[in-house]
mmCIF file as gemmi writes it, N, C-alpha and C atoms, coordinates in Angstrom:
data_model
loop_
_atom_site.group_PDB
_atom_site.id
_atom_site.type_symbol
_atom_site.label_atom_id
_atom_site.label_alt_id
_atom_site.label_comp_id
_atom_site.label_asym_id
_atom_site.label_entity_id
_atom_site.label_seq_id
_atom_site.pdbx_PDB_ins_code
_atom_site.Cartn_x
_atom_site.Cartn_y
_atom_site.Cartn_z
_atom_site.occupancy
_atom_site.B_iso_or_equiv
_atom_site.pdbx_formal_charge
_atom_site.auth_seq_id
_atom_site.auth_asym_id
_atom_site.pdbx_PDB_model_num
ATOM 1 N N . MET Axp A 1 ? 1.08 -0.919 0.005 1 0 ? 1 A 1
ATOM 2 C CA . MET Axp A 1 ? 0.04 -0.037 0.161 1 0 ? 1 A 1
ATOM 3 C C . MET Axp A 1 ? 0.776 1.148 -0.136 1 0 ? 1 A 1
ATOM 4 N N . PHE Axp A 2 ? 0.617 2.163 -0.754 1 0 ? 2 A 1
ATOM 5 C CA . PHE Axp A 2 ? 1.116 3.368 -0.859 1 0 ? 2 A 1
ATOM 6 C C . PHE Axp A 2 ? 0.534 4.642 -0.189 1 0 ? 2 A 1
ATOM 7 N N . LYS Axp A 3 ? 0.684 5.934 0.123 1 0 ? 3 A 1
ATOM 8 C CA . LYS Axp A 3 ? 0.338 7.022 0.323 1 0 ? 3 A 1
ATOM 9 C C . LYS Axp A 3 ? 1.169 7.965 -0.51 1 0 ? 3 A 1
ATOM 10 N N . THR Axp A 4 ? -0.051 8.904 -1.069 1 0 ? 4 A 1
ATOM 11 C CA . THR Axp A 4 ? 0.499 9.95 -2.094 1 0 ? 4 A 1
ATOM 12 C C . THR Axp A 4 ? 0.94 11.462 -1.127 1 0 ? 4 A 1
ATOM 13 N N . ILE Axp A 5 ? 2.119 12.212 -1.703 1 0 ? 5 A 1
ATOM 14 C CA . ILE Axp A 5 ? 2.185 13.08 -0.629 1 0 ? 5 A 1
ATOM 15 C C . ILE Axp A 5 ? 2.744 14.146 -2.67 1 0 ? 5 A 1
ATOM 16 N N . VAL Axp A 6 ? 2.452 15.409 -2.235 1 0 ? 6 A 1
ATOM 17 C CA . VAL Axp A 6 ? 3.082 15.998 -3.22 1 0 ? 6 A 1
ATOM 18 C C . VAL Axp A 6 ? 3.71 17.418 -3.073 1 0 ? 6 A 1
ATOM 19 N N . LEU Axp A 7 ? 4.515 17.899 -3.194 1 0 ? 7 A 1
ATOM 20 C CA . LEU Axp A 7 ? 5.168 19.123 -3.112 1 0 ? 7 A 1
ATOM 21 C C . LEU Axp A 7 ? 5.277 20.281 -4.104 1 0 ? 7 A 1
ATOM 22 N N . ALA Axp A 8 ? 4.534 21.479 -3.64 1 0 ? 8 A 1
ATOM 23 C CA . ALA Axp A 8 ? 4.263 21.918 -4.763 1 0 ? 8 A 1
ATOM 24 C C . ALA Axp A 8 ? 4.595 23.492 -4.202 1 0 ? 8 A 1
ATOM 25 N N . CYS Axp A 9 ? 5.288 24.296 -4.757 1 0 ? 9 A 1
ATOM 26 C CA . CYS Axp A 9 ? 5.962 25.345 -4.36 1 0 ? 9 A 1
ATOM 27 C C . CYS Axp A 9 ? 5.336 27.192 -5.104 1 0 ? 9 A 1
ATOM 28 N N . SER Axp A 10 ? 5.928 28.171 -4.496 1 0 ? 10 A 1
ATOM 29 C CA . SER Axp A 10 ? 5.258 29.312 -5.094 1 0 ? 10 A 1
ATOM 30 C C . SER Axp A 10 ? 6.149 29.521 -6.282 1 0 ? 10 A 1
ATOM 31 N N . LEU Axp A 11 ? 5.378 30.244 -7.377 1 0 ? 11 A 1
ATOM 32 C CA . LEU Axp A 11 ? 6.194 30.695 -8.56 1 0 ? 11 A 1
ATOM 33 C C . LEU Axp A 11 ? 6.655 31.927 -7.691 1 0 ? 11 A 1
ATOM 34 N N . LEU Axp A 12 ? 6.169 32.977 -6.967 1 0 ? 12 A 1
ATOM 35 C CA . LEU Axp A 12 ? 6.801 34.056 -6.684 1 0 ? 12 A 1
ATOM 36 C C . LEU Axp A 12 ? 7.384 33.851 -5.325 1 0 ? 12 A 1
ATOM 37 N N . VAL Axp A 13 ? 7.483 33.151 -4.771 1 0 ? 13 A 1
ATOM 38 C CA . VAL Axp A 13 ? 8.789 32.838 -3.838 1 0 ? 13 A 1
ATOM 39 C C . VAL Axp A 13 ? 8.743 31.322 -3.855 1 0 ? 13 A 1
ATOM 40 N N . PRO Axp A 14 ? 10.124 30.897 -4.491 1 0 ? 14 A 1
ATOM 41 C CA . PRO Axp A 14 ? 10.574 29.791 -4.964 1 0 ? 14 A 1
ATOM 42 C C . PRO Axp A 14 ? 10.638 28.666 -3.226 1 0 ? 14 A 1
ATOM 43 N N . ASP Axp A 15 ? 10.879 29.338 -2.713 1 0 ? 15 A 1
ATOM 44 C CA . ASP Axp A 15 ? 11.357 28.374 -1.301 1 0 ? 15 A 1
ATOM 45 C C . ASP Axp A 15 ? 10.267 28.704 -0.492 1 0 ? 15 A 1
ATOM 46 N N . ASN Axp A 16 ? 9.285 29.134 -0.46 1 0 ? 16 A 1
ATOM 47 C CA . ASN Axp A 16 ? 8.052 28.775 0.082 1 0 ? 16 A 1
ATOM 48 C C . ASN Axp A 16 ? 6.987 27.7 -0.697 1 0 ? 16 A 1
ATOM 49 N N . CYS Axp A 17 ? 7.071 26.227 0.342 1 0 ? 17 A 1
ATOM 50 C CA . CYS Axp A 17 ? 6.583 24.928 -0.46 1 0 ? 17 A 1
ATOM 51 C C . CYS Axp A 17 ? 5.89 24.394 0.607 1 0 ? 17 A 1
ATOM 52 N N . LEU Axp A 18 ? 4.711 23.802 0.353 1 0 ? 18 A 1
ATOM 53 C CA . LEU Axp A 18 ? 3.803 23.066 1.225 1 0 ? 18 A 1
ATOM 54 C C . LEU Axp A 18 ? 3.958 21.656 0.578 1 0 ? 18 A 1
ATOM 55 N N . GLU Axp A 19 ? 3.325 20.589 1.455 1 0 ? 19 A 1
ATOM 56 C CA . GLU Axp A 19 ? 3.442 19.513 0.83 1 0 ? 19 A 1
ATOM 57 C C . GLU Axp A 19 ? 1.336 18.998 1.141 1 0 ? 19 A 1
ATOM 58 N N . PHE Axp A 20 ? 1.081 18.541 0.412 1 0 ? 20 A 1
ATOM 59 C CA . PHE Axp A 20 ? -0.048 18.315 0.056 1 0 ? 20 A 1
ATOM 60 C C . PHE Axp A 20 ? -0.005 16.738 0.058 1 0 ? 20 A 1
ATOM 61 N N . HIS Axp A 21 ? -0.95 16.164 1.348 1 0 ? 21 A 1
ATOM 62 C CA . HIS Axp A 21 ? -1.157 14.718 1.976 1 0 ? 21 A 1
ATOM 63 C C . HIS Axp A 21 ? -2.726 14.269 1.134 1 0 ? 21 A 1
ATOM 64 N N . ASP Axp A 22 ? -2.737 13.222 0.438 1 0 ? 22 A 1
ATOM 65 C CA . ASP Axp A 22 ? -4.095 12.11 -0.138 1 0 ? 22 A 1
ATOM 66 C C . ASP Axp A 22 ? -4.687 12.031 0.857 1 0 ? 22 A 1
ATOM 67 N N . THR Axp A 23 ? -6.114 12.392 0.941 1 0 ? 23 A 1
ATOM 68 C CA . THR Axp A 23 ? -7.178 11.783 1.544 1 0 ? 23 A 1
ATOM 69 C C . THR Axp A 23 ? -8.141 10.493 0.827 1 0 ? 23 A 1
ATOM 70 N N . ARG Axp A 24 ? -7.731 10.086 0.074 1 0 ? 24 A 1
ATOM 71 C CA . ARG Axp A 24 ? -8.302 9.27 -0.836 1 0 ? 24 A 1
ATOM 72 C C . ARG Axp A 24 ? -7.526 8.037 -0.534 1 0 ? 24 A 1
ATOM 73 N N . GLY Axp A 25 ? -6.655 7.68 -0.838 1 0 ? 25 A 1
ATOM 74 C CA . GLY Axp A 25 ? -5.911 6.465 -0.759 1 0 ? 25 A 1
ATOM 75 C C . GLY Axp A 25 ? -5.783 5.943 1.088 1 0 ? 25 A 1
ATOM 76 N N . PRO Axp A 26 ? -5.186 5.015 1.26 1 0 ? 26 A 1
ATOM 77 C CA . PRO Axp A 26 ? -4.056 4.061 0.504 1 0 ? 26 A 1
ATOM 78 C C . PRO Axp A 26 ? -4.199 3.591 -1.276 1 0 ? 26 A 1
ATOM 79 N N . TYR Axp A 27 ? -2.77 3.53 -1.721 1 0 ? 27 A 1
ATOM 80 C CA . TYR Axp A 27 ? -3.283 2.874 -3.022 1 0 ? 27 A 1
ATOM 81 C C . TYR Axp A 27 ? -2.505 1.889 -3.304 1 0 ? 27 A 1
ATOM 82 N N . GLU Axp A 28 ? -3.018 0.466 -3.732 1 0 ? 28 A 1
ATOM 83 C CA . GLU Axp A 28 ? -2.512 -0.868 -4.04 1 0 ? 28 A 1
ATOM 84 C C . GLU Axp A 28 ? -1.099 -0.686 -4.699 1 0 ? 28 A 1
ATOM 85 N N . THR Axp A 29 ? -1.019 -0.249 -5.657 1 0 ? 29 A 1
ATOM 86 C CA . THR Axp A 29 ? 0.348 -0.055 -6.325 1 0 ? 29 A 1
ATOM 87 C C . THR Axp A 29 ? 1.139 0.999 -6.328 1 0 ? 29 A 1
ATOM 88 N N . TYR Axp A 30 ? 2.192 1.053 -6.598 1 0 ? 30 A 1
ATOM 89 C CA . TYR Axp A 30 ? 2.728 2.503 -6.971 1 0 ? 30 A 1
ATOM 90 C C . TYR Axp A 30 ? 2.236 3.269 -7.987 1 0 ? 30 A 1
ATOM 91 N N . LYS Axp A 31 ? 1.664 2.391 -9.322 1 0 ? 31 A 1
ATOM 92 C CA . LYS Axp A 31 ? 1.201 3.079 -10.198 1 0 ? 31 A 1
ATOM 93 C C . LYS Axp A 31 ? -0.072 4.073 -10.05 1 0 ? 31 A 1
ATOM 94 N N . GLN Axp A 32 ? -0.841 3.041 -9.386 1 0 ? 32 A 1
ATOM 95 C CA . GLN Axp A 32 ? -2.168 4.073 -8.999 1 0 ? 32 A 1
ATOM 96 C C . GLN Axp A 32 ? -1.723 5.417 -8.426 1 0 ? 32 A 1
ATOM 97 N N . CYS Axp A 33 ? -0.93 5.277 -7.098 1 0 ? 33 A 1
ATOM 98 C CA . CYS Axp A 33 ? -0.18 6.195 -6.55 1 0 ? 33 A 1
ATOM 99 C C . CYS Axp A 33 ? 0.283 7.254 -7.492 1 0 ? 33 A 1
ATOM 100 N N . GLN Axp A 34 ? 1.076 6.972 -8.591 1 0 ? 34 A 1
ATOM 101 C CA . GLN Axp A 34 ? 1.6 8.232 -9.082 1 0 ? 34 A 1
ATOM 102 C C . GLN Axp A 34 ? 0.431 8.612 -10.038 1 0 ? 34 A 1
ATOM 103 N N . THR Axp A 35 ? -0.346 7.991 -10.42 1 0 ? 35 A 1
ATOM 104 C CA . THR Axp A 35 ? -1.83 8.498 -11.673 1 0 ? 35 A 1
ATOM 105 C C . THR Axp A 35 ? -2.371 9.708 -10.179 1 0 ? 35 A 1
ATOM 106 N N . ARG Axp A 36 ? -2.478 8.865 -8.783 1 0 ? 36 A 1
ATOM 107 C CA . ARG Axp A 36 ? -3.078 10.043 -7.974 1 0 ? 36 A 1
ATOM 108 C C . ARG Axp A 36 ? -2.497 11.033 -7.743 1 0 ? 36 A 1
ATOM 109 N N . ALA Axp A 37 ? -1.017 11.197 -7.772 1 0 ? 37 A 1
ATOM 110 C CA . ALA Axp A 37 ? -0.036 12.279 -8.12 1 0 ? 37 A 1
ATOM 111 C C . ALA Axp A 37 ? -0.497 13.537 -8.696 1 0 ? 37 A 1
ATOM 112 N N . TYR Axp A 38 ? -0.395 12.923 -10.044 1 0 ? 38 A 1
ATOM 113 C CA . TYR Axp A 38 ? -0.666 13.682 -11.161 1 0 ? 38 A 1
ATOM 114 C C . TYR Axp A 38 ? -2.323 14.377 -11.289 1 0 ? 38 A 1
ATOM 115 N N . GLU Axp A 39 ? -2.986 13.522 -10.522 1 0 ? 39 A 1
ATOM 116 C CA . GLU Axp A 39 ? -4.291 14.005 -10.207 1 0 ? 39 A 1
ATOM 117 C C . GLU Axp A 39 ? -4.44 15.588 -9.307 1 0 ? 39 A 1
ATOM 118 N N . MET Axp A 40 ? -3.391 15.307 -8.362 1 0 ? 40 A 1
ATOM 119 C CA . MET Axp A 40 ? -3.228 16.172 -7.222 1 0 ? 40 A 1
ATOM 120 C C . MET Axp A 40 ? -2.832 17.498 -8.242 1 0 ? 40 A 1
ATOM 121 N N . GLY Axp A 41 ? -1.447 17.182 -8.438 1 0 ? 41 A 1
ATOM 122 C CA . GLY Axp A 41 ? -0.418 18.303 -8.89 1 0 ? 41 A 1
ATOM 123 C C . GLY Axp A 41 ? -1.883 19.091 -9.947 1 0 ? 41 A 1
ATOM 124 N N . ASN Axp A 42 ? -2.512 18.618 -10.578 1 0 ? 42 A 1
ATOM 125 C CA . ASN Axp A 42 ? -3.71 19.303 -11.603 1 0 ? 42 A 1
ATOM 126 C C . ASN Axp A 42 ? -4.518 20.113 -10.7 1 0 ? 42 A 1
ATOM 127 N N . ALA Axp A 43 ? -4.704 19.09 -9.695 1 0 ? 43 A 1
ATOM 128 C CA . ALA Axp A 43 ? -5.598 20.131 -8.444 1 0 ? 43 A 1
ATOM 129 C C . ALA Axp A 43 ? -5.125 21.569 -8.27 1 0 ? 43 A 1
ATOM 130 N N . ILE Axp A 44 ? -3.868 21.277 -7.67 1 0 ? 44 A 1
ATOM 131 C CA . ILE Axp A 44 ? -3.556 22.135 -7.348 1 0 ? 44 A 1
ATOM 132 C C . ILE Axp A 44 ? -3.247 23.387 -7.769 1 0 ? 44 A 1
ATOM 133 N N . MET Axp A 45 ? -3.332 23.249 -9.153 1 0 ? 45 A 1
ATOM 134 C CA . MET Axp A 45 ? -2.915 24.079 -10.597 1 0 ? 45 A 1
ATOM 135 C C . MET Axp A 45 ? -4.154 24.943 -10.318 1 0 ? 45 A 1
ATOM 136 N N . THR Axp A 46 ? -5.367 24.226 -10.118 1 0 ? 46 A 1
ATOM 137 C CA . THR Axp A 46 ? -6.482 24.528 -10.692 1 0 ? 46 A 1
ATOM 138 C C . THR Axp A 46 ? -7.178 25.589 -9.538 1 0 ? 46 A 1
ATOM 139 N N . LEU Axp A 47 ? -6.391 25.1 -8.285 1 0 ? 47 A 1
ATOM 140 C CA . LEU Axp A 47 ? -7.057 26.039 -7.06 1 0 ? 47 A 1
ATOM 141 C C . LEU Axp A 47 ? -6.188 26.81 -6.774 1 0 ? 47 A 1
ATOM 142 N N . GLN Axp A 48 ? -4.742 26.723 -6.773 1 0 ? 48 A 1
ATOM 143 C CA . GLN Axp A 48 ? -4.193 28.118 -6.547 1 0 ? 48 A 1
ATOM 144 C C . GLN Axp A 48 ? -3.842 28.779 -7.546 1 0 ? 48 A 1
ATOM 145 N N . GLY Axp A 49 ? -4.379 28.356 -8.614 1 0 ? 49 A 1
ATOM 146 C CA . GLY Axp A 49 ? -4.384 29.619 -9.759 1 0 ? 49 A 1
ATOM 147 C C . GLY Axp A 49 ? -2.599 29.422 -9.923 1 0 ? 49 A 1
ATOM 148 N N . ASN Axp A 50 ? -2.108 30.521 -10.588 1 0 ? 50 A 1
ATOM 149 C CA . ASN Axp A 50 ? -1.084 30.526 -11.174 1 0 ? 50 A 1
ATOM 150 C C . ASN Axp A 50 ? 0.53 30.62 -10.315 1 0 ? 50 A 1
ATOM 151 N N . GLU Axp A 51 ? -0.221 30.614 -8.649 1 0 ? 51 A 1
ATOM 152 C CA . GLU Axp A 51 ? 0.729 30.825 -7.868 1 0 ? 51 A 1
ATOM 153 C C . GLU Axp A 51 ? 1.141 29.889 -7.349 1 0 ? 51 A 1
ATOM 154 N N . MET Axp A 52 ? 0.965 28.566 -7.226 1 0 ? 52 A 1
ATOM 155 C CA . MET Axp A 52 ? 1.541 27.077 -7.072 1 0 ? 52 A 1
ATOM 156 C C . MET Axp A 52 ? 1.77 26.33 -7.977 1 0 ? 52 A 1
ATOM 157 N N . ARG Axp A 53 ? 2.912 26.046 -8.218 1 0 ? 53 A 1
ATOM 158 C CA . ARG Axp A 53 ? 3.186 24.46 -9.208 1 0 ? 53 A 1
ATOM 159 C C . ARG Axp A 53 ? 3.634 23.481 -8.163 1 0 ? 53 A 1
ATOM 160 N N . PRO Axp A 54 ? 2.936 22.217 -9.064 1 0 ? 54 A 1
ATOM 161 C CA . PRO Axp A 54 ? 4.238 20.941 -8.256 1 0 ? 54 A 1
ATOM 162 C C . PRO Axp A 54 ? 5.552 20.691 -8.776 1 0 ? 54 A 1
ATOM 163 N N . LYS Axp A 55 ? 6.086 20.36 -7.475 1 0 ? 55 A 1
ATOM 164 C CA . LYS Axp A 55 ? 7.576 20.414 -8.247 1 0 ? 55 A 1
ATOM 165 C C . LYS Axp A 55 ? 7.904 18.809 -8.277 1 0 ? 55 A 1
ATOM 166 N N . ALA Axp A 56 ? 7.58 17.685 -7.476 1 0 ? 56 A 1
ATOM 167 C CA . ALA Axp A 56 ? 7.908 16.192 -7.103 1 0 ? 56 A 1
ATOM 168 C C . ALA Axp A 56 ? 6.557 15.526 -6.108 1 0 ? 56 A 1
ATOM 169 N N . PHE Axp A 57 ? 6.841 14.657 -6.488 1 0 ? 57 A 1
ATOM 170 C CA . PHE Axp A 57 ? 5.596 14.015 -5.457 1 0 ? 57 A 1
ATOM 171 C C . PHE Axp A 57 ? 6.629 12.572 -4.469 1 0 ? 57 A 1
ATOM 172 N N . ARG Axp A 58 ? 5.679 11.565 -4.169 1 0 ? 58 A 1
ATOM 173 C CA . ARG Axp A 58 ? 6.245 10.916 -3.475 1 0 ? 58 A 1
ATOM 174 C C . ARG Axp A 58 ? 5.317 9.53 -3.316 1 0 ? 58 A 1
ATOM 175 N N . CYS Axp A 59 ? 5.676 8.504 -3.365 1 0 ? 59 A 1
ATOM 176 C CA . CYS Axp A 59 ? 4.948 7.804 -2.92 1 0 ? 59 A 1
ATOM 177 C C . CYS Axp A 59 ? 4.99 6.164 -1.817 1 0 ? 59 A 1
ATOM 178 N N . ASP Axp A 60 ? 5.119 6.92 -0.339 1 0 ? 60 A 1
ATOM 179 C CA . ASP Axp A 60 ? 5.308 6.27 0.771 1 0 ? 60 A 1
ATOM 180 C C . ASP Axp A 60 ? 5.216 4.634 1.026 1 0 ? 60 A 1
ATOM 181 N N . LYS Axp A 61 ? 5.693 3.859 0.628 1 0 ? 61 A 1
ATOM 182 C CA . LYS Axp A 61 ? 5.067 2.428 1.342 1 0 ? 61 A 1
ATOM 183 C C . LYS Axp A 61 ? 4.805 2.609 2.452 1 0 ? 61 A 1
ATOM 184 N N . LEU Axp A 62 ? 3.238 2.142 2.872 1 0 ? 62 A 1
ATOM 185 C CA . LEU Axp A 62 ? 2.87 1.964 4.205 1 0 ? 62 A 1
ATOM 186 C C . LEU Axp A 62 ? 3.636 0.344 5.1 1 0 ? 62 A 1
ATOM 187 N N . VAL Axp A 63 ? 3.675 0.786 6.058 1 0 ? 63 A 1
ATOM 188 C CA . VAL Axp A 63 ? 4.431 -0.538 6.756 1 0 ? 63 A 1
ATOM 189 C C . VAL Axp A 63 ? 2.694 -0.622 7.857 1 0 ? 63 A 1
ATOM 190 N N . GLY Axp A 64 ? 2.361 -1.863 7.711 1 0 ? 64 A 1
ATOM 191 C CA . GLY Axp A 64 ? 1.043 -2.287 8.556 1 0 ? 64 A 1
ATOM 192 C C . GLY Axp A 64 ? 0.101 -1.629 7.86 1 0 ? 64 A 1
ATOM 193 N N . THR Axp A 65 ? -1.085 -0.644 9.445 1 0 ? 65 A 1
ATOM 194 C CA . THR Axp A 65 ? -1.894 0.123 9.015 1 0 ? 65 A 1
ATOM 195 C C . THR Axp A 65 ? -1.879 1.863 9.438 1 0 ? 65 A 1
ATOM 196 N N . LYS Axp A 66 ? -0.282 1.666 9.436 1 0 ? 66 A 1
ATOM 197 C CA . LYS Axp A 66 ? 0.052 3.559 9.38 1 0 ? 66 A 1
ATOM 198 C C . LYS Axp A 66 ? -0.355 4.319 7.819 1 0 ? 66 A 1
ATOM 199 N N . LEU Axp A 67 ? -0.788 5.09 8.744 1 0 ? 67 A 1
ATOM 200 C CA . LEU Axp A 67 ? -0.681 6.365 7.103 1 0 ? 67 A 1
ATOM 201 C C . LEU Axp A 67 ? 0.233 7.199 7.471 1 0 ? 67 A 1
C-alpha cells in the first residue's frame, strides 16, 4: 500500500513550498499512487491559480496500518 504526497512551491517565492497529503488513499500499487499524484498536481494548479506549481511527488510505502 502507498500514500501519495505532492510538493508544490510558489512561483513568486520559490522557497515557499507546501506538502499536500492525499485523503483518498492508500493505493494498492505504485502506479495507482503515481496516477493520483498527477491528479493532485492538476488540482493544485487549478485551486491555487498561477501562484503554486507542483514540483515533486512521492509514494510512501506503508507498513502495517500506518498512514
